[in-house]
C-alpha positions as CSV (number, residue, x, y, z in Angstrom):
1,M,0.0,0.0,0.1
2,T,1.3,3.2,-1.1
3,T,1.1,6.5,1.2
4,W,-0.2,9.9,0.2
5,S,3.4,11.4,-0.1
6,A,4.6,8.5,-2.4
7,L,1.9,9.5,-5.1
8,K,2.6,11.6,-8.1
9,P,1.0,14.8,-8.4
10,R,-1.0,13.6,-11.1
11,D,-2.5,10.6,-9.3
12,K,-3.2,13.0,-6.2
13,T,-5.1,15.4,-8.5
14,L,-7.0,12.4,-9.9
15,I,-8.0,11.0,-6.5
16,R,-8.8,14.7,-5.2
17,Y,-11.1,15.0,-8.4
18,L,-12.9,11.6,-7.7
19,I,-13.6,12.5,-4.0
20,M,-15.0,15.8,-5.0
21,A,-17.3,13.9,-7.6
22,V,-18.5,11.6,-4.7
23,V,-19.2,14.6,-2.3
24,V,-21.1,16.6,-5.1
25,G,-23.1,13.5,-6.0
26,L,-23.8,13.0,-2.3
27,L,-24.9,16.7,-2.0
28,F,-27.2,16.3,-4.8
29,M,-29.0,13.2,-3.4
30,S,-29.6,14.8,-0.2
31,L,-31.1,18.1,-1.7
32,R,-33.3,16.1,-3.6
33,S,-34.6,14.6,-0.4
34,L,-34.9,18.0,1.2
35,G,-37.0,18.8,-1.6
36,S,-39.7,16.1,-0.7
37,P,-40.4,16.7,3.0
38,T,-43.5,14.4,3.0
39,A,-43.5,10.8,2.9
40,P,-44.8,9.4,-0.2
41,E,-48.6,9.5,-0.4
42,Q,-51.0,7.3,-2.3
43,S,-53.2,7.4,-5.4
44,L,-56.1,5.6,-6.4
45,A,-56.6,3.8,-9.8
46,A,-59.3,1.3,-10.6
47,S,-58.2,-1.7,-12.4
48,P,-60.9,-4.1,-13.6
49,Q,-61.4,-7.6,-12.1
50,P,-62.6,-10.4,-14.2
51,E,-66.3,-10.3,-14.2
52,G,-66.5,-14.0,-13.2
53,A,-64.4,-13.3,-10.0
54,V,-66.5,-10.6,-8.7
55,E,-69.6,-12.8,-9.3
56,A,-68.2,-15.8,-7.6
57,E,-66.9,-13.7,-4.6
58,A,-70.3,-12.1,-4.4
59,S,-72.1,-15.9,-4.4
60,A,-69.6,-17.0,-1.8
61,M,-70.4,-13.9,0.3
62,S,-74.1,-14.4,-0.1
63,V,-74.0,-18.2,0.8
64,E,-72.0,-17.4,3.9
65,L,-73.9,-14.6,5.1
66,A,-77.1,-16.8,4.5
67,G,-75.9,-19.3,6.8
68,I,-74.9,-16.8,9.6
69,L,-78.5,-15.0,9.2
70,S,-80.5,-18.1,9.4
71,Q,-79.1,-18.6,13.0
72,V,-81.0,-15.5,14.0
73,A,-84.0,-16.5,16.2
74,G,-87.2,-16.4,14.2
75,A,-85.5,-15.8,10.9
76,G,-86.6,-19.2,9.2
77,T,-85.5,-19.9,5.8
78,V,-83.0,-17.2,4.5
79,R,-81.6,-16.4,1.1
80,V,-79.2,-13.6,0.4
81,Q,-78.0,-11.7,-2.6
82,V,-74.9,-9.5,-2.1
83,A,-73.9,-7.2,-4.9
84,L,-70.4,-6.1,-5.5
85,G,-68.9,-3.1,-7.6
86,A,-67.2,-4.6,-10.6
87,T,-63.9,-3.1,-10.2
88,E,-61.0,-3.2,-7.5
89,Q,-58.9,-0.3,-6.5
90,Q,-55.0,-0.3,-6.5
91,V,-53.5,2.6,-4.3
92,Y,-50.0,3.5,-5.9
93,A,-47.3,5.4,-3.9
94,V,-46.8,8.8,-5.0
95,D,-43.8,11.2,-4.6
96,H,-44.7,14.7,-3.8
97,T,-42.2,17.6,-4.5
98,R,-42.6,21.1,-3.1
99,S,-40.5,24.0,-3.8
100,T,-40.9,27.7,-2.5
101,T,-39.1,30.6,-4.2
102,T,-39.1,34.0,-2.5
103,Q,-38.4,37.3,-4.5
104,A,-35.2,39.2,-3.4
105,G,-36.1,42.1,-1.4
106,S,-39.9,41.2,-0.8
107,P,-40.2,38.6,1.9
108,S,-44.0,38.7,1.5
109,Q,-43.7,37.9,-2.2
110,S,-43.1,34.1,-2.8
111,Q,-44.3,31.5,-5.4
112,S,-44.9,27.9,-4.4
113,Q,-44.5,25.0,-6.9
114,S,-45.6,21.4,-6.1
115,S,-45.5,18.4,-8.4
116,Q,-46.5,14.9,-7.6
117,Q,-45.2,11.7,-9.5
118,T,-46.2,8.1,-9.1
119,V,-43.5,6.0,-7.9
120,V,-42.3,3.5,-10.4
121,V,-40.3,0.6,-10.0
122,G,-38.8,-1.1,-13.1
123,N,-41.5,-0.4,-15.6
124,A,-44.4,-0.6,-13.2
125,A,-46.2,1.7,-10.7
126,L,-45.7,0.7,-7.1
127,P,-48.9,-0.5,-5.6
128,V,-49.1,-0.2,-1.7
129,Q,-52.4,-1.5,-1.3
130,V,-55.1,-3.3,-3.3
131,N,-58.9,-2.8,-2.2
132,G,-61.1,-5.6,-3.5
133,P,-64.7,-4.7,-4.9
134,R,-67.0,-2.8,-2.6
135,V,-70.4,-4.2,-1.4
136,T,-72.9,-1.9,-3.1
137,S,-76.0,-3.4,-1.9
138,V,-77.6,-6.7,0.1
139,L,-81.0,-8.0,-0.3
140,V,-82.1,-10.7,2.3
141,V,-85.3,-12.8,2.0
142,A,-86.4,-14.6,5.0
143,S,-89.7,-16.2,6.0
144,G,-89.6,-14.7,9.5
145,A,-89.1,-11.1,8.2
146,G,-92.7,-10.4,8.5
147,D,-91.8,-9.8,12.3
148,P,-90.4,-6.1,12.5
149,T,-88.1,-7.1,15.3
150,V,-86.7,-10.0,13.3
151,A,-86.4,-7.9,10.3
152,A,-84.5,-5.2,12.1
153,A,-82.2,-7.8,13.6
154,L,-81.4,-9.5,10.2
155,A,-80.8,-6.1,8.7
156,Q,-78.4,-5.1,11.7
157,A,-76.8,-8.5,11.5
158,A,-75.9,-8.3,7.5
159,A,-74.8,-4.7,7.9
160,A,-72.3,-5.6,10.7
161,A,-71.2,-8.9,9.0
162,L,-70.2,-7.1,5.8
163,G,-69.1,-3.9,7.1
164,V,-71.7,-1.8,5.3
165,P,-74.0,0.9,6.3
166,I,-77.7,-0.3,7.2
167,F,-79.1,1.7,4.4
168,E,-77.4,-0.7,2.0
169,V,-79.3,-3.7,3.3
170,R,-83.0,-4.5,2.3
171,V,-84.9,-7.2,4.3
172,L,-88.1,-8.7,2.7
173,Q,-90.4,-11.5,3.8
174,G,-90.2,-14.5,1.9
175,S,-92.5,-17.6,1.7
């Protein structure tokens, strides 16, 4: 291993330039991160889910919910239909950049610019979350729904089981 004093002046100059280039590169990288003080946020984009998959999921939810609701006292025979929205939502990471420019001599005069860009890894956007199709309505037909107490219990149970507001649940008396 050679010491600094043993190097030729030309080699010392090359090493100095290399060190300066590394320092300048690190400085630019740190300034880039300062321009984006907030963590990456998220944007929504809908991507279609195959029709059959949505229908199969709705059917499975209907069968499972009917099994649960048939356990409600006085419900009798229960049939359920769950309707789902046809798309899933993918949430992508978004990088926000904000910069502020102040005019010289006038501290109250400043301009702020912001931009946002979807984070891309390789050739694809970076998904951070995928939300499945949303329940849009629930129909419950039960032989015991003629009793208002049973109908209310069925509506509340269906809403709670699916995590939907009660106004999206309709309960009817069946034969």
